[in-house]
mmCIF file as gemmi writes it, N, C-alpha and C atoms, coordinates in Angstrom:
data_model
loop_
_atom_site.group_PDB
_atom_site.id
_atom_site.type_symbol
_atom_site.label_atom_id
_atom_site.label_alt_id
_atom_site.label_comp_id
_atom_site.label_asym_id
_atom_site.label_entity_id
_atom_site.label_seq_id
_atom_site.pdbx_PDB_ins_code
_atom_site.Cartn_x
_atom_site.Cartn_y
_atom_site.Cartn_z
_atom_site.occupancy
_atom_site.B_iso_or_equiv
_atom_site.pdbx_formal_charge
_atom_site.auth_seq_id
_atom_site.auth_asym_id
_atom_site.pdbx_PDB_model_num
ATOM 1 N N . MET Axp A 1 ? -46.339 -74.372 26.148 1 0 ? 1 A 1
ATOM 2 C CA . MET Axp A 1 ? -45.617 -75.43 25.59 1 0 ? 1 A 1
ATOM 3 C C . MET Axp A 1 ? -45.226 -76.462 27.029 1 0 ? 1 A 1
ATOM 4 N N . ALA Axp A 2 ? -44.644 -77.379 26.394 1 0 ? 2 A 1
ATOM 5 C CA . ALA Axp A 2 ? -44.109 -78.649 27.012 1 0 ? 2 A 1
ATOM 6 C C . ALA Axp A 2 ? -42.935 -78.673 28.044 1 0 ? 2 A 1
ATOM 7 N N . ASP Axp A 3 ? -42.585 -78.288 28.856 1 0 ? 3 A 1
ATOM 8 C CA . ASP Axp A 3 ? -41.12 -78.695 29.598 1 0 ? 3 A 1
ATOM 9 C C . ASP Axp A 3 ? -40.902 -79.698 29.984 1 0 ? 3 A 1
ATOM 10 N N . LYS Axp A 4 ? -39.872 -79.739 30.563 1 0 ? 4 A 1
ATOM 11 C CA . LYS Axp A 4 ? -39.135 -81.094 31.187 1 0 ? 4 A 1
ATOM 12 C C . LYS Axp A 4 ? -39.033 -81.51 32.775 1 0 ? 4 A 1
ATOM 13 N N . ASN Axp A 5 ? -39.934 -80.28 33.071 1 0 ? 5 A 1
ATOM 14 C CA . ASN Axp A 5 ? -40.359 -81.057 34.523 1 0 ? 5 A 1
ATOM 15 C C . ASN Axp A 5 ? -41.711 -80.904 35.093 1 0 ? 5 A 1
ATOM 16 N N . THR Axp A 6 ? -42.535 -81.165 33.358 1 0 ? 6 A 1
ATOM 17 C CA . THR Axp A 6 ? -43.967 -81.265 33.997 1 0 ? 6 A 1
ATOM 18 C C . THR Axp A 6 ? -44.54 -82.286 32.811 1 0 ? 6 A 1
ATOM 19 N N . TRP Axp A 7 ? -45.751 -83.536 33.839 1 0 ? 7 A 1
ATOM 20 C CA . TRP Axp A 7 ? -46.266 -83.927 33.156 1 0 ? 7 A 1
ATOM 21 C C . TRP Axp A 7 ? -47.369 -83.693 32.284 1 0 ? 7 A 1
ATOM 22 N N . ASN Axp A 8 ? -47.431 -83.928 30.731 1 0 ? 8 A 1
ATOM 23 C CA . ASN Axp A 8 ? -48.193 -83.362 30.057 1 0 ? 8 A 1
ATOM 24 C C . ASN Axp A 8 ? -49.317 -83.927 29.936 1 0 ? 8 A 1
ATOM 25 N N . ALA Axp A 9 ? -50.896 -83.542 29.563 1 0 ? 9 A 1
ATOM 26 C CA . ALA Axp A 9 ? -51.845 -85.243 28.703 1 0 ? 9 A 1
ATOM 27 C C . ALA Axp A 9 ? -52.249 -84.504 27.681 1 0 ? 9 A 1
ATOM 28 N N . TRP Axp A 10 ? -52.475 -85.705 26.627 1 0 ? 10 A 1
ATOM 29 C CA . TRP Axp A 10 ? -52.389 -85.628 25.891 1 0 ? 10 A 1
ATOM 30 C C . TRP Axp A 10 ? -53.633 -86.768 24.97 1 0 ? 10 A 1
ATOM 31 N N . VAL Axp A 11 ? -55.086 -86.157 24.715 1 0 ? 11 A 1
ATOM 32 C CA . VAL Axp A 11 ? -55.599 -87.066 23.954 1 0 ? 11 A 1
ATOM 33 C C . VAL Axp A 11 ? -55.839 -87.247 22.196 1 0 ? 11 A 1
ATOM 34 N N . TRP Axp A 12 ? -55.809 -88.631 22.225 1 0 ? 12 A 1
ATOM 35 C CA . TRP Axp A 12 ? -55.536 -89.252 20.679 1 0 ? 12 A 1
ATOM 36 C C . TRP Axp A 12 ? -57.146 -89.134 20.207 1 0 ? 12 A 1
ATOM 37 N N . VAL Axp A 13 ? -57.814 -89.124 18.854 1 0 ? 13 A 1
ATOM 38 C CA . VAL Axp A 13 ? -58.707 -89.013 18.245 1 0 ? 13 A 1
ATOM 39 C C . VAL Axp A 13 ? -59.077 -89.842 17.347 1 0 ? 13 A 1
ATOM 40 N N . ARG Axp A 14 ? -60.09 -90.461 16.922 1 0 ? 14 A 1
ATOM 41 C CA . ARG Axp A 14 ? -60.164 -91.203 15.897 1 0 ? 14 A 1
ATOM 42 C C . ARG Axp A 14 ? -61.755 -90.755 15.006 1 0 ? 14 A 1
ATOM 43 N N . TRP Axp A 15 ? -61.427 -90.018 13.842 1 0 ? 15 A 1
ATOM 44 C CA . TRP Axp A 15 ? -63.066 -89.582 13.52 1 0 ? 15 A 1
ATOM 45 C C . TRP Axp A 15 ? -63.561 -90.516 13.21 1 0 ? 15 A 1
ATOM 46 N N . LYS Axp A 16 ? -64.93 -91.12 12.891 1 0 ? 16 A 1
ATOM 47 C CA . LYS Axp A 16 ? -66.363 -91.603 12.265 1 0 ? 16 A 1
ATOM 48 C C . LYS Axp A 16 ? -65.835 -91.191 10.635 1 0 ? 16 A 1
ATOM 49 N N . ALA Axp A 17 ? -66.038 -92.143 10.053 1 0 ? 17 A 1
ATOM 50 C CA . ALA Axp A 17 ? -66.462 -92.284 8.388 1 0 ? 17 A 1
ATOM 51 C C . ALA Axp A 17 ? -66.827 -91.461 8.407 1 0 ? 17 A 1
ATOM 52 N N . GLY Axp A 18 ? -66.541 -90.239 7.366 1 0 ? 18 A 1
ATOM 53 C CA . GLY Axp A 18 ? -67.266 -88.859 6.647 1 0 ? 18 A 1
ATOM 54 C C . GLY Axp A 18 ? -67.336 -87.599 7.47 1 0 ? 18 A 1
ATOM 55 N N . THR Axp A 19 ? -66.592 -87.862 8.285 1 0 ? 19 A 1
ATOM 56 C CA . THR Axp A 19 ? -66.637 -86.554 9.15 1 0 ? 19 A 1
ATOM 57 C C . THR Axp A 19 ? -65.783 -85.637 8.269 1 0 ? 19 A 1
ATOM 58 N N . PRO Axp A 20 ? -66.187 -84.097 8.215 1 0 ? 20 A 1
ATOM 59 C CA . PRO Axp A 20 ? -66.168 -83.391 7.854 1 0 ? 20 A 1
ATOM 60 C C . PRO Axp A 20 ? -65.082 -82.826 8.377 1 0 ? 20 A 1
ATOM 61 N N . THR Axp A 21 ? -64.235 -82.148 7 1 0 ? 21 A 1
ATOM 62 C CA . THR Axp A 21 ? -62.647 -81.572 7.09 1 0 ? 21 A 1
ATOM 63 C C . THR Axp A 21 ? -62.902 -80.48 8.384 1 0 ? 21 A 1
ATOM 64 N N . THR Axp A 22 ? -63.844 -79.611 8.505 1 0 ? 22 A 1
ATOM 65 C CA . THR Axp A 22 ? -64.056 -78.669 9.382 1 0 ? 22 A 1
ATOM 66 C C . THR Axp A 22 ? -64.489 -79.545 11.273 1 0 ? 22 A 1
ATOM 67 N N . ALA Axp A 23 ? -64.234 -80.309 11.4 1 0 ? 23 A 1
ATOM 68 C CA . ALA Axp A 23 ? -65.407 -80.958 13.134 1 0 ? 23 A 1
ATOM 69 C C . ALA Axp A 23 ? -64.599 -80.815 13.726 1 0 ? 23 A 1
ATOM 70 N N . TRP Axp A 24 ? -63.336 -80.508 13.804 1 0 ? 24 A 1
ATOM 71 C CA . TRP Axp A 24 ? -62.264 -80.515 15.105 1 0 ? 24 A 1
ATOM 72 C C . TRP Axp A 24 ? -61.895 -78.517 15.028 1 0 ? 24 A 1
ATOM 73 N N . GLU Axp A 25 ? -62.879 -77.745 14.177 1 0 ? 25 A 1
ATOM 74 C CA . GLU Axp A 25 ? -62.803 -76.447 14.44 1 0 ? 25 A 1
ATOM 75 C C . GLU Axp A 25 ? -63.937 -75.969 15.976 1 0 ? 25 A 1
ATOM 76 N N . VAL Axp A 26 ? -64.557 -77.223 16.741 1 0 ? 26 A 1
ATOM 77 C CA . VAL Axp A 26 ? -65.374 -76.912 17.882 1 0 ? 26 A 1
ATOM 78 C C . VAL Axp A 26 ? -64.395 -76.671 19.128 1 0 ? 26 A 1
ATOM 79 N N . TRP Axp A 27 ? -63.009 -76.785 18.321 1 0 ? 27 A 1
ATOM 80 C CA . TRP Axp A 27 ? -62.917 -76.991 19.968 1 0 ? 27 A 1
ATOM 81 C C . TRP Axp A 27 ? -61.145 -75.343 19.402 1 0 ? 27 A 1
ATOM 82 N N . GLN Axp A 28 ? -61.307 -75.349 18.747 1 0 ? 28 A 1
ATOM 83 C CA . GLN Axp A 28 ? -60.327 -73.938 18.235 1 0 ? 28 A 1
ATOM 84 C C . GLN Axp A 28 ? -60.798 -72.868 19.201 1 0 ? 28 A 1
ATOM 85 N N . GLY Axp A 29 ? -59.818 -72.411 19.651 1 0 ? 29 A 1
ATOM 86 C CA . GLY Axp A 29 ? -59.723 -71.351 21.399 1 0 ? 29 A 1
ATOM 87 C C . GLY Axp A 29 ? -60.402 -71.985 22.333 1 0 ? 29 A 1
ATOM 88 N N . ASN Axp A 30 ? -60.607 -72.959 22.689 1 0 ? 30 A 1
ATOM 89 C CA . ASN Axp A 30 ? -60.478 -74.187 24.088 1 0 ? 30 A 1
ATOM 90 C C . ASN Axp A 30 ? -59.137 -73.652 24.807 1 0 ? 30 A 1
ATOM 91 N N . ASP Axp A 31 ? -59.542 -72.878 25.778 1 0 ? 31 A 1
ATOM 92 C CA . ASP Axp A 31 ? -58.445 -72.435 26.705 1 0 ? 31 A 1
ATOM 93 C C . ASP Axp A 31 ? -57.711 -73.679 27.078 1 0 ? 31 A 1
ATOM 94 N N . TRP Axp A 32 ? -58.256 -74.974 27.238 1 0 ? 32 A 1
ATOM 95 C CA . TRP Axp A 32 ? -57.988 -76.409 27.91 1 0 ? 32 A 1
ATOM 96 C C . TRP Axp A 32 ? -56.444 -77.074 26.896 1 0 ? 32 A 1
ATOM 97 N N . ILE Axp A 33 ? -56.65 -76.285 25.263 1 0 ? 33 A 1
ATOM 98 C CA . ILE Axp A 33 ? -55.832 -77.116 24.555 1 0 ? 33 A 1
ATOM 99 C C . ILE Axp A 33 ? -54.422 -75.891 24.43 1 0 ? 33 A 1
ATOM 100 N N . GLU Axp A 34 ? -53.311 -76.892 23.983 1 0 ? 34 A 1
ATOM 101 C CA . GLU Axp A 34 ? -51.956 -76.368 23.658 1 0 ? 34 A 1
ATOM 102 C C . GLU Axp A 34 ? -51.885 -76.453 23.062 1 0 ? 34 A 1
ATOM 103 N N . GLN Axp A 35 ? -51.903 -77.42 22.034 1 0 ? 35 A 1
ATOM 104 C CA . GLN Axp A 35 ? -51.955 -77.812 20.674 1 0 ? 35 A 1
ATOM 105 C C . GLN Axp A 35 ? -52.422 -79.002 20.216 1 0 ? 35 A 1
ATOM 106 N N . ALA Axp A 36 ? -53.038 -78.747 19.123 1 0 ? 36 A 1
ATOM 107 C CA . ALA Axp A 36 ? -53.856 -79.612 18 1 0 ? 36 A 1
ATOM 108 C C . ALA Axp A 36 ? -52.889 -79.872 17.104 1 0 ? 36 A 1
ATOM 109 N N . TRP Axp A 37 ? -53.103 -81.293 16.574 1 0 ? 37 A 1
ATOM 110 C CA . TRP Axp A 37 ? -51.632 -81.721 15.329 1 0 ? 37 A 1
ATOM 111 C C . TRP Axp A 37 ? -53.08 -82.551 15.155 1 0 ? 37 A 1
ATOM 112 N N . THR Axp A 38 ? -53.243 -82.899 13.572 1 0 ? 38 A 1
ATOM 113 C CA . THR Axp A 38 ? -53.562 -83.341 12.733 1 0 ? 38 A 1
ATOM 114 C C . THR Axp A 38 ? -52.722 -85.125 12.665 1 0 ? 38 A 1
ATOM 115 N N . THR Axp A 39 ? -53.196 -85.877 12.262 1 0 ? 39 A 1
ATOM 116 C CA . THR Axp A 39 ? -52.205 -87.124 12.512 1 0 ? 39 A 1
ATOM 117 C C . THR Axp A 39 ? -52.919 -88.249 10.936 1 0 ? 39 A 1
ATOM 118 N N . GLN Axp A 40 ? -51.56 -89.077 10.64 1 0 ? 40 A 1
ATOM 119 C CA . GLN Axp A 40 ? -51.89 -90.312 9.788 1 0 ? 40 A 1
ATOM 120 C C . GLN Axp A 40 ? -51.427 -91.481 10.382 1 0 ? 40 A 1
ATOM 121 N N . GLY Axp A 41 ? -52.598 -92.449 10.24 1 0 ? 41 A 1
ATOM 122 C CA . GLY Axp A 41 ? -52.336 -93.992 10.935 1 0 ? 41 A 1
ATOM 123 C C . GLY Axp A 41 ? -53.264 -94.096 11.652 1 0 ? 41 A 1
ATOM 124 N N . GLN Axp A 42 ? -53.35 -94.801 12.831 1 0 ? 42 A 1
ATOM 125 C CA . GLN Axp A 42 ? -54.333 -95.392 13.748 1 0 ? 42 A 1
ATOM 126 C C . GLN Axp A 42 ? -55.408 -94.185 14.171 1 0 ? 42 A 1
ATOM 127 N N . TRP Axp A 43 ? -54.785 -93.168 14.383 1 0 ? 43 A 1
ATOM 128 C CA . TRP Axp A 43 ? -55.677 -92.14 15.209 1 0 ? 43 A 1
ATOM 129 C C . TRP Axp A 43 ? -55.633 -90.643 14.445 1 0 ? 43 A 1
ATOM 130 N N . ASP Axp A 44 ? -56.417 -90.208 13.852 1 0 ? 44 A 1
ATOM 131 C CA . ASP Axp A 44 ? -56.98 -88.84 13.199 1 0 ? 44 A 1
ATOM 132 C C . ASP Axp A 44 ? -56.61 -87.103 13.903 1 0 ? 44 A 1
ATOM 133 N N . ALA Axp A 45 ? -56.211 -87.382 15.247 1 0 ? 45 A 1
ATOM 134 C CA . ALA Axp A 45 ? -56.19 -86.067 15.56 1 0 ? 45 A 1
ATOM 135 C C . ALA Axp A 45 ? -55.493 -86.676 17.602 1 0 ? 45 A 1
ATOM 136 N N . CYS Axp A 46 ? -54.444 -85.333 17.43 1 0 ? 46 A 1
ATOM 137 C CA . CYS Axp A 46 ? -53.763 -85.306 18.707 1 0 ? 46 A 1
ATOM 138 C C . CYS Axp A 46 ? -54.288 -83.649 19.354 1 0 ? 46 A 1
ATOM 139 N N . LEU Axp A 47 ? -54.643 -84.252 20.517 1 0 ? 47 A 1
ATOM 140 C CA . LEU Axp A 47 ? -54.614 -82.991 21.543 1 0 ? 47 A 1
ATOM 141 C C . LEU Axp A 47 ? -53.363 -82.823 23.107 1 0 ? 47 A 1
ATOM 142 N N . GLN Axp A 48 ? -52.744 -81.642 22.799 1 0 ? 48 A 1
ATOM 143 C CA . GLN Axp A 48 ? -52.578 -81.975 24.084 1 0 ? 48 A 1
ATOM 144 C C . GLN Axp A 48 ? -52.911 -80.438 25.014 1 0 ? 48 A 1
ATOM 145 N N . LEU Axp A 49 ? -53.449 -80.863 26.452 1 0 ? 49 A 1
ATOM 146 C CA . LEU Axp A 49 ? -54.064 -79.71 27.231 1 0 ? 49 A 1
ATOM 147 C C . LEU Axp A 49 ? -53.04 -79.632 28.411 1 0 ? 49 A 1
ATOM 148 N N . LYS Axp A 50 ? -53.837 -78.722 28.849 1 0 ? 50 A 1
ATOM 149 C CA . LYS Axp A 50 ? -53.642 -78.247 30.722 1 0 ? 50 A 1
ATOM 150 C C . LYS Axp A 50 ? -54.626 -79.136 30.82 1 0 ? 50 A 1
ATOM 151 N N . ALA Axp A 51 ? -53.942 -80.006 31.771 1 0 ? 51 A 1
ATOM 152 C CA . ALA Axp A 51 ? -54.875 -80.604 32.573 1 0 ? 51 A 1
ATOM 153 C C . ALA Axp A 51 ? -53.884 -81.266 34.03 1 0 ? 51 A 1
ATOM 154 N N . ALA Axp A 52 ? -53.913 -80.836 34.751 1 0 ? 52 A 1
ATOM 155 C CA . ALA Axp A 52 ? -53.096 -81.239 36.265 1 0 ? 52 A 1
ATOM 156 C C . ALA Axp A 52 ? -53.647 -82.395 36.918 1 0 ? 52 A 1
ATOM 157 N N . SER Axp A 53 ? -54.379 -83.37 36.781 1 0 ? 53 A 1
ATOM 158 C CA . SER Axp A 53 ? -55.078 -84.421 37.321 1 0 ? 53 A 1
ATOM 159 C C . SER Axp A 53 ? -55.406 -85.066 36.259 1 0 ? 53 A 1
ATOM 160 N N . HIS Axp A 54 ? -55.523 -86.539 36.543 1 0 ? 54 A 1
ATOM 161 C CA . HIS Axp A 54 ? -56.275 -87.475 35.868 1 0 ? 54 A 1
ATOM 162 C C . HIS Axp A 54 ? -57.852 -86.945 35.747 1 0 ? 54 A 1
ATOM 163 N N . GLU Axp A 55 ? -58.364 -86.752 36.837 1 0 ? 55 A 1
ATOM 164 C CA . GLU Axp A 55 ? -59.549 -86.271 36.74 1 0 ? 55 A 1
ATOM 165 C C . GLU Axp A 55 ? -59.937 -85.224 35.867 1 0 ? 55 A 1
ATOM 166 N N . GLU Axp A 56 ? -59.362 -84.216 35.745 1 0 ? 56 A 1
ATOM 167 C CA . GLU Axp A 56 ? -59.468 -82.82 35.207 1 0 ? 56 A 1
ATOM 168 C C . GLU Axp A 56 ? -59.132 -83.478 33.217 1 0 ? 56 A 1
ATOM 169 N N . LEU Axp A 57 ? -58.146 -84.112 33.591 1 0 ? 57 A 1
ATOM 170 C CA . LEU Axp A 57 ? -58.089 -85.063 31.655 1 0 ? 57 A 1
ATOM 171 C C . LEU Axp A 57 ? -59.628 -85.673 31.663 1 0 ? 57 A 1
ATOM 172 N N . GLU Axp A 58 ? -60.37 -86.256 31.881 1 0 ? 58 A 1
ATOM 173 C CA . GLU Axp A 58 ? -61.67 -87.276 31.668 1 0 ? 58 A 1
ATOM 174 C C . GLU Axp A 58 ? -62.415 -86.278 31.638 1 0 ? 58 A 1
ATOM 175 N N . GLN Axp A 59 ? -62.359 -85.355 32.402 1 0 ? 59 A 1
ATOM 176 C CA . GLN Axp A 59 ? -63.842 -84.511 32.495 1 0 ? 59 A 1
ATOM 177 C C . GLN Axp A 59 ? -63.882 -83.63 31.483 1 0 ? 59 A 1
ATOM 178 N N . PHE Axp A 60 ? -62.488 -83.287 30.819 1 0 ? 60 A 1
ATOM 179 C CA . PHE Axp A 60 ? -61.968 -82.722 29.645 1 0 ? 60 A 1
ATOM 180 C C . PHE Axp A 60 ? -62.838 -83.745 28.365 1 0 ? 60 A 1
ATOM 181 N N . VAL Axp A 61 ? -62.438 -84.857 28.305 1 0 ? 61 A 1
ATOM 182 C CA . VAL Axp A 61 ? -62.6 -85.774 27.455 1 0 ? 61 A 1
ATOM 183 C C . VAL Axp A 61 ? -64.104 -86.225 26.78 1 0 ? 61 A 1
ATOM 184 N N . TRP Axp A 62 ? -64.947 -86.547 27.922 1 0 ? 62 A 1
ATOM 185 C CA . TRP Axp A 62 ? -66.188 -86.559 28.09 1 0 ? 62 A 1
ATOM 186 C C . TRP Axp A 62 ? -67.236 -84.844 27.514 1 0 ? 62 A 1
ATOM 187 N N . LYS Axp A 63 ? -66.434 -83.891 28.366 1 0 ? 63 A 1
ATOM 188 C CA . LYS Axp A 63 ? -67.526 -82.533 28.129 1 0 ? 63 A 1
ATOM 189 C C . LYS Axp A 63 ? -66.841 -82.176 26.607 1 0 ? 63 A 1
ATOM 190 N N . HIS Axp A 64 ? -65.501 -82.205 26.259 1 0 ? 64 A 1
ATOM 191 C CA . HIS Axp A 64 ? -65.518 -81.329 25.084 1 0 ? 64 A 1
ATOM 192 C C . HIS Axp A 64 ? -65.047 -82.391 23.992 1 0 ? 64 A 1
ATOM 193 N N . VAL Axp A 65 ? -64.19 -83.367 24.077 1 0 ? 65 A 1
ATOM 194 C CA . VAL Axp A 65 ? -63.94 -84.858 22.569 1 0 ? 65 A 1
ATOM 195 C C . VAL Axp A 65 ? -65.206 -85.279 22.57 1 0 ? 65 A 1
ATOM 196 N N . ARG Axp A 66 ? -65.127 -86.324 23.813 1 0 ? 66 A 1
ATOM 197 C CA . ARG Axp A 66 ? -66.639 -87.43 23.021 1 0 ? 66 A 1
ATOM 198 C C . ARG Axp A 66 ? -68.03 -86.391 22.935 1 0 ? 66 A 1
ATOM 199 N N . SER Axp A 67 ? -67.542 -85.414 23.165 1 0 ? 67 A 1
ATOM 200 C CA . SER Axp A 67 ? -69.564 -84.933 22.367 1 0 ? 67 A 1
ATOM 201 C C . SER Axp A 67 ? -69.6 -84.495 21.358 1 0 ? 67 A 1
ATOM 202 N N . ASN Axp A 68 ? -68.333 -84.404 20.463 1 0 ? 68 A 1
ATOM 203 C CA . ASN Axp A 68 ? -68.394 -83.794 19.429 1 0 ? 68 A 1
ATOM 204 C C . ASN Axp A 68 ? -68.962 -85.121 18.194 1 0 ? 68 A 1
ATOM 205 N N . GLU Axp A 69 ? -69.864 -84.297 17.991 1 0 ? 69 A 1
ATOM 206 C CA . GLU Axp A 69 ? -70.446 -85.987 17.255 1 0 ? 69 A 1
ATOM 207 C C . GLU Axp A 69 ? -69.818 -86.507 16.012 1 0 ? 69 A 1
ATOM 208 N N . TRP Axp A 70 ? -69.274 -86.222 15.545 1 0 ? 70 A 1
ATOM 209 C CA . TRP Axp A 70 ? -67.249 -86.688 14.55 1 0 ? 70 A 1
ATOM 210 C C . TRP Axp A 70 ? -66.856 -87.633 15.47 1 0 ? 70 A 1
ATOM 211 N N . VAL Axp A 71 ? -66.388 -87.474 16.873 1 0 ? 71 A 1
ATOM 212 C CA . VAL Axp A 71 ? -65.275 -88.72 17.218 1 0 ? 71 A 1
ATOM 213 C C . VAL Axp A 71 ? -65.934 -89.857 16.973 1 0 ? 71 A 1
ATOM 214 N N . SER Axp A 72 ? -65.586 -90.769 17.038 1 0 ? 72 A 1
ATOM 215 C CA . SER Axp A 72 ? -65.323 -92.296 16.97 1 0 ? 72 A 1
ATOM 216 C C . SER Axp A 72 ? -64.932 -92.683 18.579 1 0 ? 72 A 1
ATOM 217 N N . ASP Axp A 73 ? -63.617 -92.376 18.592 1 0 ? 73 A 1
ATOM 218 C CA . ASP Axp A 73 ? -63.034 -93.451 19.592 1 0 ? 73 A 1
ATOM 219 C C . ASP Axp A 73 ? -61.869 -91.841 20.581 1 0 ? 73 A 1
ATOM 220 N N . THR Axp A 74 ? -61.317 -92.326 21.469 1 0 ? 74 A 1
ATOM 221 C CA . THR Axp A 74 ? -60.48 -90.971 22.068 1 0 ? 74 A 1
ATOM 222 C C . THR Axp A 74 ? -59.515 -92.362 23.054 1 0 ? 74 A 1
ATOM 223 N N . ARG Axp A 75 ? -58.559 -91.675 22.799 1 0 ? 75 A 1
ATOM 224 C CA . ARG Axp A 75 ? -57.13 -92.511 23.778 1 0 ? 75 A 1
ATOM 225 C C . ARG Axp A 75 ? -56.056 -91.457 25.195 1 0 ? 75 A 1
ATOM 226 N N . THR Axp A 76 ? -56.302 -91.338 25.793 1 0 ? 76 A 1
ATOM 227 C CA . THR Axp A 76 ? -55.351 -90.634 26.878 1 0 ? 76 A 1
ATOM 228 C C . THR Axp A 76 ? -53.995 -90.755 26.987 1 0 ? 76 A 1
ATOM 229 N N . MET Axp A 77 ? -53.019 -90.194 27.759 1 0 ? 77 A 1
ATOM 230 C CA . MET Axp A 77 ? -51.844 -90.418 28.036 1 0 ? 77 A 1
ATOM 231 C C . MET Axp A 77 ? -51.253 -89.614 28.405 1 0 ? 77 A 1
ATOM 232 N N . TRP Axp A 78 ? -49.835 -89.643 29.288 1 0 ? 78 A 1
ATOM 233 C CA . TRP Axp A 78 ? -49.371 -88.589 30.219 1 0 ? 78 A 1
ATOM 234 C C . TRP Axp A 78 ? -47.952 -88.63 29.359 1 0 ? 78 A 1
ATOM 235 N N . ALA Axp A 79 ? -47.264 -87.589 29.444 1 0 ? 79 A 1
ATOM 236 C CA . ALA Axp A 79 ? -45.881 -87.63 28.853 1 0 ? 79 A 1
ATOM 237 C C . ALA Axp A 79 ? -45.549 -86.286 29.163 1 0 ? 79 A 1
ATOM 238 N N . LYS Axp A 80 ? -43.532 -86.948 29.566 1 0 ? 80 A 1
ATOM 239 C CA . LYS Axp A 80 ? -42.999 -85.798 29.592 1 0 ? 80 A 1
ATOM 240 C C . LYS Axp A 80 ? -41.943 -85.627 28.455 1 0 ? 80 A 1
ATOM 241 N N . LYS Axp A 81 ? -41.464 -84.461 28.631 1 0 ? 81 A 1
ATOM 242 C CA . LYS Axp A 81 ? -40.621 -84.284 27.737 1 0 ? 81 A 1
ATOM 243 C C . LYS Axp A 81 ? -38.847 -84.711 27.972 1 0 ? 81 A 1
ATOM 244 N N . TRP Axp A 82 ? -38.307 -85.215 26.959 1 0 ? 82 A 1
ATOM 245 C CA . TRP Axp A 82 ? -37.133 -85.561 27.265 1 0 ? 82 A 1
ATOM 246 C C . TRP Axp A 82 ? -35.725 -83.988 27.205 1 0 ? 82 A 1
ATOM 247 N N . TRP Axp A 83 ? -36.285 -83.622 25.496 1 0 ? 83 A 1
ATOM 248 C CA . TRP Axp A 83 ? -35.319 -82.941 25.622 1 0 ? 83 A 1
ATOM 249 C C . TRP Axp A 83 ? -36.284 -81.878 24.531 1 0 ? 83 A 1
């Protein structure tokens, strides 16, 4: 869970048209993922990750997220909890 002293890595995911509702299940149980959210608007899902560096984040995205055949696009960011 996010705390006030730690930067947290986030990956925003956009699905391709016609993506089945089960497409995200490939990530279930992945130890890198702390939380997974379905979202509305420009992005379809958001993942909070256990990544200690930009390199780890990018490795995870390309190995586990972008390799999902239903993923159209991703965006990464870092955030720190205020309260």
